[in-house]
Each structure stands twice: as C-alpha cells, then as structure tokens.
C-alpha positions in Angstrom: 0.0 0.0 -0.1 2.6 2.3 1.0 4.5 1.4 -2.4 1.4 2.4 -4.3 1.0 5.8 -2.6 4.7 6.9 -3.2 4.4 5.5 -7.1 1.1 7.7 -7.3 2.8 10.7 -5.6 5.3 10.4 -8.6 3.1 10.2 -11.4 2.0 13.8 -11.4 5.7 15.0 -11.1 6.8 12.7 -13.9 4.0 13.5 -16.3 4.4 17.2 -16.0 8.1 16.7 -16.4 7.1 14.9 -19.7 4.6 17.9 -20.7 7.3 20.3 -20.3 9.9 18.4 -22.0 7.4 18.0 -25.2 6.7 21.9 -25.0 3.1 21.3 -25.0 2.6 24.7 -23.6 4.3 26.3 -26.6 2.4 24.0 -29.3 -1.0 25.3 -27.6 0.1 28.8 -27.8 1.1 28.2 -31.5 -2.3 26.4 -32.0 -4.2 29.4 -30.8 -5.6 27.3 -28.2 -6.4 30.2 -25.1 -8.7 31.6 -22.7 -10.2 34.9 -21.8 -10.3 34.5 -18.2 -9.8 31.9 -15.4 -7.4 28.8 -15.3 -5.1 29.0 -18.3 -5.5 26.5 -21.1 -2.2 24.7 -20.5 -3.4 24.0 -16.8 -6.3 22.7 -18.0 -4.8 20.5 -20.4 -2.6 19.0 -17.8 -5.4 18.1 -15.3 -7.4 16.8 -17.9 -4.4 14.5 -19.4 -3.6 13.6 -16.2 -7.1 12.6 -15.1 -7.1 10.5 -18.5 -4.0 8.4 -17.6 -5.2 7.9 -14.0 -8.3 6.5 -15.2 -6.5 4.5 -17.9 -4.3 3.1 -15.5 -7.4 2.0 -13.2 -9.1 0.1 -15.9 -7.5 -3.3 -15.7 -7.9 -3.3 -12.0 -12.1 -2.1 -12.4 -12.3 -4.8 -15.4 -10.8 -7.8 -13.1 -13.1 -6.6 -10.2 -16.2 -6.3 -12.7 -15.5 -10.0 -13.7 -15.1 -11.2 -10.2 -18.6 -9.8 -9.1 -20.1 -11.3 -12.5 -18.5 -14.8 -11.4 -20.0 -14.5 -8.2 -23.4 -13.4 -9.1 -23.3 -16.2 -11.6 -23.0 -18.9 -9.2 -25.5 -17.7 -6.9 -27.9 -17.2 -9.4 -27.1 -20.7 -10.6 -27.7 -22.1 -7.1 -31.0 -20.6 -6.8 -32.1 -22.0 -9.9 -31.2 -25.5 -8.9 -32.9 -25.0 -5.5 
C-alpha cells in the first residue's frame, strides 16, 4: 500500500516533466488555443491529460473487479435456480 502511495505521488511529477519536455504549452500557444479568463488553457490541458492517464491506469483493476463480481453473481444465480 505504501509503495502504491509513493508511486501515485510521483506520477503527476513525471507527467508534468514530460509535458514540459515536449513543450506542450508552446504548441498550445502556436495553435491559438487560449482562454480569456480564469485558469490558463495549459493548466486545463495538464489536468485533463493527467485525469485521463489515471483513469486508463485504473481500468484493468476495475475490469478484474467486474469479472469477479459477475462470476460471483453467476454462481449464486445458478445455485438459486437449482434449489
């Protein structure tokens, strides 16, 4: 559990380093992607990209959980039908 926490804490830092290295902010500016007020477009892009990465990383675990729940319900329904 502690290992997972450390790994999760480092994920945003690594992610932001990659965005900086790829000069995504400059590409957004050159593409005329901007906002008039509020949070800068670059920060919105960072947030949405990190959110997508986190969700994608969680999908295998969620699918495994879904499969286990489905198997459990399948066994229970089969037993109910037999009785």
